[in-house]
Biopython code that builds the backbone (N, CA, C, O; Angstrom):
import numpy as np
from Bio.PDB.StructureBuilder import StructureBuilder

atoms = [
    (1, "UNK", "N", (27.969, 17.646, 98.924)),
    (1, "UNK", "CA", (28.280, 18.093, 97.592)),
    (1, "UNK", "C", (29.722, 17.742, 97.242)),
    (1, "UNK", "O", (30.022, 17.321, 96.124)),
    (2, "UNK", "N", (30.619, 17.927, 98.232)),
    (2, "UNK", "CA", (32.022, 17.635, 97.996)),
    (2, "UNK", "C", (32.226, 16.144, 97.753)),
    (2, "UNK", "O", (33.045, 15.768, 96.916)),
    (3, "UNK", "N", (31.494, 15.283, 98.473)),
    (3, "UNK", "CA", (31.601, 13.842, 98.283)),
    (3, "UNK", "C", (31.110, 13.446, 96.887)),
    (3, "UNK", "O", (31.663, 12.544, 96.257)),
    (4, "UNK", "N", (30.085, 14.118, 96.423)),
    (4, "UNK", "CA", (29.533, 13.830, 95.097)),
    (4, "UNK", "C", (30.546, 14.168, 94.009)),
    (4, "UNK", "O", (30.720, 13.396, 93.066)),
    (5, "UNK", "N", (31.207, 15.300, 94.127)),
    (5, "UNK", "CA", (32.215, 15.690, 93.147)),
    (5, "UNK", "C", (33.403, 14.743, 93.167)),
    (5, "UNK", "O", (33.916, 14.364, 92.114)),
    (6, "UNK", "N", (33.844, 14.359, 94.363)),
    (6, "UNK", "CA", (34.979, 13.454, 94.480)),
    (6, "UNK", "C", (34.632, 12.086, 93.905)),
    (6, "UNK", "O", (35.425, 11.506, 93.162)),
    (7, "UNK", "N", (33.453, 11.565, 94.242)),
    (7, "UNK", "CA", (33.073, 10.250, 93.734)),
    (7, "UNK", "C", (32.851, 10.287, 92.221)),
    (7, "UNK", "O", (33.146, 9.308, 91.535)),
    (8, "UNK", "N", (32.345, 11.382, 91.698)),
    (8, "UNK", "CA", (32.176, 11.519, 90.250)),
    (8, "UNK", "C", (33.529, 11.564, 89.554)),
    (8, "UNK", "O", (33.705, 10.955, 88.499)),
    (9, "UNK", "N", (34.487, 12.281, 90.139)),
    (9, "UNK", "CA", (35.821, 12.373, 89.554)),
    (9, "UNK", "C", (36.515, 11.018, 89.571)),
    (9, "UNK", "O", (37.193, 10.664, 88.606)),
    (10, "UNK", "N", (36.363, 10.265, 90.630)),
    (10, "UNK", "CA", (36.974, 8.937, 90.725)),
    (10, "UNK", "C", (36.336, 7.992, 89.709)),
    (10, "UNK", "O", (37.039, 7.243, 89.030)),
    (11, "UNK", "N", (35.035, 8.024, 89.607)),
    (11, "UNK", "CA", (34.338, 7.173, 88.644)),
    (11, "UNK", "C", (34.743, 7.529, 87.215)),
    (11, "UNK", "O", (34.955, 6.643, 86.387)),
    (12, "UNK", "N", (34.846, 8.805, 86.933)),
    (12, "UNK", "CA", (35.257, 9.233, 85.599)),
    (12, "UNK", "C", (36.676, 8.774, 85.289)),
    (12, "UNK", "O", (36.955, 8.325, 84.178)),
    (13, "UNK", "N", (37.572, 8.884, 86.262)),
    (13, "UNK", "CA", (38.956, 8.463, 86.065)),
    (13, "UNK", "C", (39.050, 6.957, 85.838)),
    (13, "UNK", "O", (39.840, 6.506, 85.009)),
    (14, "UNK", "N", (38.263, 6.188, 86.554)),
    (14, "UNK", "CA", (38.284, 4.736, 86.381)),
    (14, "UNK", "C", (37.718, 4.325, 85.022)),
    (14, "UNK", "O", (38.248, 3.426, 84.369)),
    (15, "UNK", "N", (36.665, 4.972, 84.610)),
    (15, "UNK", "CA", (36.046, 4.618, 83.334)),
    (15, "UNK", "C", (36.896, 5.020, 82.137)),
    (15, "UNK", "O", (37.027, 4.247, 81.188)),
    (16, "UNK", "N", (37.469, 6.204, 82.164)),
    (16, "UNK", "CA", (38.250, 6.670, 81.016)),
    (16, "UNK", "C", (39.661, 6.114, 81.019)),
    (16, "UNK", "O", (40.292, 6.044, 79.965)),
    (17, "UNK", "N", (40.166, 5.722, 82.162)),
    (17, "UNK", "CA", (41.517, 5.170, 82.221)),
    (17, "UNK", "C", (41.644, 3.893, 81.419)),
    (17, "UNK", "O", (42.663, 3.672, 80.765)),
    (18, "UNK", "N", (40.631, 3.051, 81.458)),
    (18, "UNK", "CA", (40.688, 1.799, 80.705)),
    (18, "UNK", "C", (40.459, 2.030, 79.214)),
    (18, "UNK", "O", (40.869, 1.211, 78.391)),
    (19, "UNK", "N", (39.818, 3.122, 78.867)),
    (19, "UNK", "CA", (39.553, 3.405, 77.460)),
    (19, "UNK", "C", (40.818, 3.811, 76.720)),
    (19, "UNK", "O", (40.909, 3.643, 75.504)),
    (20, "UNK", "N", (41.787, 4.341, 77.439)),
    (20, "UNK", "CA", (43.009, 4.804, 76.801)),
    (20, "UNK", "C", (44.139, 3.776, 76.895)),
    (20, "UNK", "O", (45.281, 4.089, 76.557)),
    (21, "UNK", "N", (43.846, 2.578, 77.341)),
    (21, "UNK", "CA", (44.878, 1.553, 77.433)),
    (21, "UNK", "C", (45.295, 1.144, 76.030)),
    (21, "UNK", "O", (44.445, 0.909, 75.171)),
    (22, "UNK", "N", (46.587, 1.059, 75.798)),
    (22, "UNK", "CA", (47.099, 0.720, 74.473)),
    (22, "UNK", "C", (47.151, -0.791, 74.322)),
    (22, "UNK", "O", (47.620, -1.510, 75.204)),
    (23, "UNK", "N", (46.663, -1.248, 73.193)),
    (23, "UNK", "CA", (46.712, -2.671, 72.906)),
    (23, "UNK", "C", (47.572, -2.882, 71.665)),
    (23, "UNK", "O", (47.427, -2.174, 70.669)),
    (24, "UNK", "N", (48.456, -3.848, 71.736)),
    (24, "UNK", "CA", (49.282, -4.170, 70.584)),
    (24, "UNK", "C", (48.732, -5.423, 69.931)),
    (24, "UNK", "O", (48.503, -6.437, 70.590)),
    (25, "UNK", "N", (48.523, -5.337, 68.621)),
    (25, "UNK", "CA", (47.953, -6.449, 67.888)),
    (25, "UNK", "C", (48.834, -6.721, 66.676)),
    (25, "UNK", "O", (49.206, -5.799, 65.951)),
    (26, "UNK", "N", (49.158, -7.962, 66.465)),
    (26, "UNK", "CA", (49.900, -8.332, 65.267)),
    (26, "UNK", "C", (48.912, -8.531, 64.131)),
    (26, "UNK", "O", (47.983, -9.331, 64.239)),
    (27, "UNK", "N", (49.114, -7.807, 63.053)),
    (27, "UNK", "CA", (48.209, -7.906, 61.911)),
    (27, "UNK", "C", (49.017, -8.245, 60.672)),
    (27, "UNK", "O", (50.093, -7.693, 60.439)),
    (28, "UNK", "N", (48.482, -9.158, 59.887)),
    (28, "UNK", "CA", (49.125, -9.515, 58.627)),
    (28, "UNK", "C", (48.300, -8.912, 57.502)),
    (28, "UNK", "O", (47.073, -9.016, 57.494)),
    (29, "UNK", "N", (48.970, -8.292, 56.569)),
    (29, "UNK", "CA", (48.292, -7.672, 55.439)),
    (29, "UNK", "C", (48.760, -8.346, 54.162)),
    (29, "UNK", "O", (49.947, -8.615, 53.978)),
    (30, "UNK", "N", (47.828, -8.605, 53.309)),
    (30, "UNK", "CA", (48.137, -9.190, 52.013)),
    (30, "UNK", "C", (48.213, -8.056, 51.002)),
    (30, "UNK", "O", (47.293, -7.245, 50.893)),
    (31, "UNK", "N", (49.304, -8.008, 50.272)),
    (31, "UNK", "CA", (49.463, -7.010, 49.230)),
    (31, "UNK", "C", (49.178, -7.694, 47.899)),
    (31, "UNK", "O", (49.920, -8.579, 47.473)),
    (32, "UNK", "N", (48.102, -7.280, 47.252)),
    (32, "UNK", "CA", (47.709, -7.868, 45.980)),
    (32, "UNK", "C", (48.466, -7.199, 44.854)),
    (32, "UNK", "O", (48.686, -5.987, 44.864)),
    (33, "UNK", "N", (48.864, -8.008, 43.879)),
    (33, "UNK", "CA", (49.583, -7.494, 42.723)),
    (33, "UNK", "C", (48.763, -7.745, 41.469)),
    (33, "UNK", "O", (47.821, -8.538, 41.480)),
    (34, "UNK", "N", (49.119, -7.077, 40.407)),
    (34, "UNK", "CA", (48.380, -7.215, 39.160)),
    (34, "UNK", "C", (48.470, -8.642, 38.615)),
    (34, "UNK", "O", (47.548, -9.109, 37.946)),
    (35, "UNK", "N", (49.559, -9.322, 38.894)),
    (35, "UNK", "CA", (49.712, -10.705, 38.418)),
    (35, "UNK", "C", (48.758, -11.661, 39.133)),
    (35, "UNK", "O", (48.516, -12.765, 38.645)),
    (36, "UNK", "N", (48.214, -11.256, 40.276)),
    (36, "UNK", "CA", (47.239, -12.085, 40.991)),
    (36, "UNK", "C", (45.870, -12.065, 40.314)),
    (36, "UNK", "O", (45.048, -12.948, 40.558)),
    (37, "UNK", "N", (45.622, -11.072, 39.473)),
    (37, "UNK", "CA", (44.332, -10.920, 38.803)),
    (37, "UNK", "C", (44.565, -10.733, 37.301)),
    (37, "UNK", "O", (44.576, -9.602, 36.817)),
    (38, "UNK", "N", (44.750, -11.829, 36.563)),
    (38, "UNK", "CA", (45.037, -11.694, 35.125)),
    (38, "UNK", "C", (43.901, -11.033, 34.341)),
    (38, "UNK", "O", (44.152, -10.347, 33.350)),
    (39, "UNK", "N", (42.649, -11.235, 34.779)),
    (39, "UNK", "CA", (41.542, -10.592, 34.067)),
    (39, "UNK", "C", (41.567, -9.079, 34.256)),
    (39, "UNK", "O", (41.199, -8.339, 33.344)),
    (40, "UNK", "N", (41.992, -8.613, 35.421)),
    (40, "UNK", "CA", (42.126, -7.176, 35.652)),
    (40, "UNK", "C", (43.250, -6.610, 34.796)),
    (40, "UNK", "O", (43.137, -5.506, 34.263)),
    (41, "UNK", "N", (44.329, -7.364, 34.667)),
    (41, "UNK", "CA", (45.449, -6.920, 33.827)),
    (41, "UNK", "C", (45.004, -6.787, 32.373)),
    (41, "UNK", "O", (45.357, -5.818, 31.701)),
    (42, "UNK", "N", (44.229, -7.761, 31.885)),
    (42, "UNK", "CA", (43.756, -7.711, 30.502)),
    (42, "UNK", "C", (42.807, -6.534, 30.290)),
    (42, "UNK", "O", (42.894, -5.840, 29.277)),
    (43, "UNK", "N", (41.903, -6.307, 31.243)),
    (43, "UNK", "CA", (40.957, -5.193, 31.130)),
    (43, "UNK", "C", (41.685, -3.850, 31.192)),
    (43, "UNK", "O", (41.327, -2.911, 30.481)),
    (44, "UNK", "N", (42.699, -3.767, 32.038)),
    (44, "UNK", "CA", (43.468, -2.528, 32.171)),
    (44, "UNK", "C", (44.244, -2.245, 30.894)),
    (44, "UNK", "O", (44.293, -1.102, 30.439)),
    (45, "UNK", "N", (44.857, -3.287, 30.306)),
    (45, "UNK", "CA", (45.571, -3.107, 29.043)),
    (45, "UNK", "C", (44.623, -2.666, 27.939)),
    (45, "UNK", "O", (44.978, -1.839, 27.099)),
    (46, "UNK", "N", (43.414, -3.221, 27.944)),
    (46, "UNK", "CA", (42.411, -2.853, 26.946)),
    (46, "UNK", "C", (42.032, -1.383, 27.083)),
    (46, "UNK", "O", (41.901, -0.677, 26.084)),
    (47, "UNK", "N", (41.855, -0.920, 28.322)),
    (47, "UNK", "CA", (41.507, 0.483, 28.560)),
    (47, "UNK", "C", (42.666, 1.395, 28.163)),
    (47, "UNK", "O", (42.454, 2.444, 27.554)),
    (48, "UNK", "N", (43.883, 0.996, 28.507)),
    (48, "UNK", "CA", (45.046, 1.836, 28.177)),
    (48, "UNK", "C", (45.251, 1.934, 26.669)),
    (48, "UNK", "O", (45.713, 2.963, 26.177)),
    (49, "UNK", "N", (44.916, 0.883, 25.932)),
    (49, "UNK", "CA", (45.090, 0.888, 24.480)),
    (49, "UNK", "C", (43.912, 1.529, 23.753)),
    (49, "UNK", "O", (44.001, 1.801, 22.556)),
    (50, "UNK", "N", (42.824, 1.771, 24.450)),
    (50, "UNK", "CA", (41.627, 2.314, 23.808)),
    (50, "UNK", "C", (41.786, 3.808, 23.529)),
    (50, "UNK", "O", (42.754, 4.447, 23.941)),
    (51, "UNK", "N", (40.808, 4.328, 22.820)),
    (51, "UNK", "CA", (40.819, 5.757, 22.508)),
    (51, "UNK", "C", (39.941, 6.541, 23.484)),
    (51, "UNK", "O", (39.468, 7.632, 23.166)),
    (52, "UNK", "N", (39.730, 5.982, 24.658)),
    (52, "UNK", "CA", (38.903, 6.651, 25.666)),
    (52, "UNK", "C", (39.605, 7.920, 26.151)),
    (52, "UNK", "O", (40.832, 8.021, 26.124)),
    (53, "UNK", "N", (38.810, 8.863, 26.585)),
    (53, "UNK", "CA", (39.356, 10.108, 27.129)),
    (53, "UNK", "C", (39.902, 9.807, 28.519)),
    (53, "UNK", "O", (39.168, 9.353, 29.397)),
    (54, "UNK", "N", (41.197, 10.062, 28.715)),
    (54, "UNK", "CA", (41.862, 9.767, 29.985)),
    (54, "UNK", "C", (42.548, 11.019, 30.508)),
    (54, "UNK", "O", (42.939, 11.909, 29.752)),
    (55, "UNK", "N", (42.680, 11.055, 31.820)),
    (55, "UNK", "CA", (43.402, 12.169, 32.444)),
    (55, "UNK", "C", (44.898, 12.025, 32.143)),
    (55, "UNK", "O", (45.362, 10.930, 31.826)),
    (56, "UNK", "N", (45.640, 13.106, 32.239)),
    (56, "UNK", "CA", (47.089, 13.025, 32.015)),
    (56, "UNK", "C", (47.781, 12.059, 32.979)),
    (56, "UNK", "O", (48.738, 11.381, 32.603)),
    (57, "UNK", "N", (47.298, 11.998, 34.217)),
    (57, "UNK", "CA", (47.901, 11.079, 35.187)),
    (57, "UNK", "C", (47.682, 9.629, 34.781)),
    (57, "UNK", "O", (48.579, 8.799, 34.931)),
    (58, "UNK", "N", (46.494, 9.317, 34.268)),
    (58, "UNK", "CA", (46.217, 7.954, 33.838)),
    (58, "UNK", "C", (47.024, 7.604, 32.593)),
    (58, "UNK", "O", (47.500, 6.476, 32.466)),
    (59, "UNK", "N", (47.186, 8.553, 31.673)),
    (59, "UNK", "CA", (48.019, 8.303, 30.491)),
    (59, "UNK", "C", (49.450, 7.988, 30.896)),
    (59, "UNK", "O", (50.072, 7.077, 30.349)),
    (60, "UNK", "N", (49.965, 8.739, 31.851)),
    (60, "UNK", "CA", (51.322, 8.494, 32.347)),
    (60, "UNK", "C", (51.414, 7.133, 33.019)),
    (60, "UNK", "O", (52.396, 6.414, 32.831)),
    (61, "UNK", "N", (50.402, 6.775, 33.800)),
    (61, "UNK", "CA", (50.389, 5.475, 34.478)),
    (61, "UNK", "C", (50.322, 4.343, 33.465)),
    (61, "UNK", "O", (50.966, 3.309, 33.648)),
    (62, "UNK", "N", (49.555, 4.525, 32.408)),
    (62, "UNK", "CA", (49.467, 3.483, 31.378)),
    (62, "UNK", "C", (50.801, 3.296, 30.669)),
    (62, "UNK", "O", (51.178, 2.169, 30.348)),
    (63, "UNK", "N", (51.511, 4.380, 30.424)),
    (63, "UNK", "CA", (52.795, 4.288, 29.748)),
    (63, "UNK", "C", (53.864, 3.651, 30.629)),
    (63, "UNK", "O", (54.676, 2.856, 30.156)),
    (64, "UNK", "N", (53.859, 4.004, 31.909)),
    (64, "UNK", "CA", (54.888, 3.499, 32.822)),
    (64, "UNK", "C", (54.467, 2.245, 33.572)),
    (64, "UNK", "O", (55.273, 1.656, 34.292)),
    (65, "UNK", "N", (53.208, 1.826, 33.413)),
    (65, "UNK", "CA", (52.653, 0.659, 34.121)),
    (65, "UNK", "C", (52.751, 0.828, 35.644)),
    (65, "UNK", "O", (52.933, -0.149, 36.371)),
    (66, "UNK", "N", (52.629, 2.064, 36.113)),
    (66, "UNK", "CA", (52.664, 2.367, 37.546)),
    (66, "UNK", "C", (51.238, 2.636, 38.004)),
    (66, "UNK", "O", (50.790, 3.782, 38.037)),
    (67, "UNK", "N", (50.532, 1.569, 38.357)),
    (67, "UNK", "CA", (49.135, 1.675, 38.728)),
    (67, "UNK", "C", (48.985, 1.703, 40.246)),
    (67, "UNK", "O", (49.921, 1.358, 40.967)),
    (68, "UNK", "N", (47.801, 2.115, 40.741)),
    (68, "UNK", "CA", (47.571, 2.154, 42.197)),
    (68, "UNK", "C", (47.417, 0.752, 42.786)),
    (68, "UNK", "O", (47.570, -0.250, 42.087)),
    (69, "UNK", "N", (47.117, 0.700, 44.064)),
    (69, "UNK", "CA", (46.944, -0.577, 44.764)),
    (69, "UNK", "C", (45.682, -1.288, 44.284)),
    (69, "UNK", "O", (44.761, -0.675, 43.743)),
    (70, "UNK", "N", (45.674, -2.604, 44.501)),
    (70, "UNK", "CA", (44.543, -3.440, 44.110)),
    (70, "UNK", "C", (43.857, -3.947, 45.368)),
    (70, "UNK", "O", (44.516, -4.339, 46.330)),
    (71, "UNK", "N", (42.520, -3.938, 45.355)),
    (71, "UNK", "CA", (41.767, -4.455, 46.486)),
    (71, "UNK", "C", (41.643, -5.967, 46.368)),
    (71, "UNK", "O", (41.939, -6.537, 45.318)),
    (72, "UNK", "N", (41.206, -6.615, 47.440)),
    (72, "UNK", "CA", (41.086, -8.068, 47.408)),
    (72, "UNK", "C", (39.938, -8.534, 46.520)),
    (72, "UNK", "O", (39.842, -9.721, 46.209)),
    (73, "UNK", "N", (39.068, -7.615, 46.110)),
    (73, "UNK", "CA", (38.000, -7.945, 45.171)),
    (73, "UNK", "C", (38.518, -8.020, 43.741)),
    (73, "UNK", "O", (37.791, -8.440, 42.841)),
    (74, "UNK", "N", (39.750, -7.623, 43.524)),
    (74, "UNK", "CA", (40.302, -7.639, 42.180)),
    (74, "UNK", "C", (39.959, -6.390, 41.402)),
    (74, "UNK", "O", (39.805, -6.435, 40.182)),
    (75, "UNK", "N", (39.840, -5.285, 42.092)),
    (75, "UNK", "CA", (39.587, -3.989, 41.464)),
    (75, "UNK", "C", (40.631, -3.003, 41.974)),
    (75, "UNK", "O", (41.280, -3.239, 42.993)),
    (76, "UNK", "N", (40.780, -1.912, 41.262)),
    (76, "UNK", "CA", (41.667, -0.858, 41.718)),
    (76, "UNK", "C", (41.007, -0.129, 42.873)),
    (76, "UNK", "O", (39.784, 0.013, 42.904)),
    (77, "UNK", "N", (41.809, 0.335, 43.824)),
    (77, "UNK", "CA", (41.249, 1.156, 44.900)),
    (77, "UNK", "C", (40.611, 2.402, 44.296)),
    (77, "UNK", "O", (41.174, 3.004, 43.382)),
    (78, "UNK", "N", (39.467, 2.784, 44.789)),
    (78, "UNK", "CA", (38.736, 3.930, 44.249)),
    (78, "UNK", "C", (39.295, 5.244, 44.766)),
    (78, "UNK", "O", (38.597, 6.025, 45.412)),
    (79, "UNK", "N", (40.557, 5.469, 44.470)),
    (79, "UNK", "CA", (41.236, 6.709, 44.845)),
    (79, "UNK", "C", (42.047, 7.155, 43.639)),
    (79, "UNK", "O", (42.825, 6.375, 43.089)),
    (80, "UNK", "N", (41.874, 8.385, 43.231)),
    (80, "UNK", "CA", (42.665, 8.934, 42.132)),
    (80, "UNK", "C", (42.427, 8.210, 40.826)),
    (80, "UNK", "O", (41.286, 8.052, 40.391)),
    (81, "UNK", "N", (43.522, 7.765, 40.194)),
    (81, "UNK", "CA", (43.386, 7.115, 38.891)),
    (81, "UNK", "C", (42.764, 5.727, 39.014)),
    (81, "UNK", "O", (42.298, 5.171, 38.019)),
    (82, "UNK", "N", (42.750, 5.162, 40.217)),
    (82, "UNK", "CA", (42.087, 3.871, 40.415)),
    (82, "UNK", "C", (40.604, 3.964, 40.143)),
    (82, "UNK", "O", (40.029, 3.068, 39.525)),
    (83, "UNK", "N", (39.978, 5.028, 40.592)),
    (83, "UNK", "CA", (38.542, 5.195, 40.339)),
    (83, "UNK", "C", (38.285, 5.449, 38.857)),
    (83, "UNK", "O", (37.281, 4.993, 38.309)),
    (84, "UNK", "N", (39.179, 6.166, 38.222)),
    (84, "UNK", "CA", (39.040, 6.406, 36.778)),
    (84, "UNK", "C", (39.193, 5.098, 36.000)),
    (84, "UNK", "O", (38.441, 4.837, 35.061)),
    (85, "UNK", "N", (40.165, 4.284, 36.394)),
    (85, "UNK", "CA", (40.352, 2.984, 35.747)),
    (85, "UNK", "C", (39.140, 2.084, 35.940)),
    (85, "UNK", "O", (38.675, 1.455, 34.990)),
    (86, "UNK", "N", (38.627, 2.020, 37.160)),
    (86, "UNK", "CA", (37.439, 1.181, 37.427)),
    (86, "UNK", "C", (36.252, 1.624, 36.579)),
    (86, "UNK", "O", (35.521, 0.790, 36.045)),
    (87, "UNK", "N", (36.062, 2.924, 36.456)),
    (87, "UNK", "CA", (34.951, 3.446, 35.657)),
    (87, "UNK", "C", (35.128, 3.099, 34.183)),
    (87, "UNK", "O", (34.181, 2.667, 33.527)),
    (88, "UNK", "N", (36.332, 3.285, 33.666)),
    (88, "UNK", "CA", (36.570, 2.981, 32.257)),
    (88, "UNK", "C", (36.450, 1.482, 31.987)),
    (88, "UNK", "O", (35.979, 1.090, 30.920)),
    (89, "UNK", "N", (36.864, 0.643, 32.926)),
    (89, "UNK", "CA", (36.734, -0.802, 32.759)),
    (89, "UNK", "C", (35.250, -1.190, 32.734)),
    (89, "UNK", "O", (34.830, -1.991, 31.900)),
    (90, "UNK", "N", (34.465, -0.623, 33.646)),
    (90, "UNK", "CA", (33.026, -0.917, 33.664)),
    (90, "UNK", "C", (32.352, -0.457, 32.379)),
    (90, "UNK", "O", (31.494, -1.158, 31.843)),
    (91, "UNK", "N", (32.730, 0.708, 31.885)),
    (91, "UNK", "CA", (32.106, 1.255, 30.672)),
    (91, "UNK", "C", (32.537, 0.502, 29.424)),
    (91, "UNK", "O", (31.814, 0.506, 28.427)),
    (92, "UNK", "N", (33.694, -0.140, 29.453)),
    (92, "UNK", "CA", (34.192, -0.860, 28.277)),
    (92, "UNK", "C", (33.513, -2.212, 28.109)),
    (92, "UNK", "O", (33.605, -2.807, 27.036)),
    (93, "UNK", "N", (32.841, -2.708, 29.126)),
    (93, "UNK", "CA", (32.222, -4.024, 29.050)),
    (93, "UNK", "C", (30.960, -4.013, 28.229)),
    (93, "UNK", "O", (30.318, -5.051, 28.070)),
]
sb = StructureBuilder()
sb.init_structure("model")
sb.init_model(0)
sb.init_chain("A")
sb.init_seg("    ")
for serial, (resi, resn, name, xyz) in enumerate(atoms, 1):
    if name == "N":
        sb.init_residue(resn, " ", resi, " ")
    sb.init_atom(name, np.array(xyz, "f"), 0.0, 1.0, " ", f" {name:<3s}", serial, name[0])
structure = sb.get_structure()
């Protein structure tokens, strides 16, 4: 019984030890800007100028041109006012 516990503990230590090894990876991230997607800029300006019902945060963003991040698909990230902008852009078409 003691040998079984010891061998199980050793096997567990060997298996989990490699799982916690830290790997360093160099990753490059592309930051998309509104100027990279002129059609998104035009649609966003159209929504901001429209009489659509907007949240106070979106109204402030439209006035200051401080919008959220853009995904590589050319849409706003679906977080906060980005999801509201995407919805209003889809509905305006």
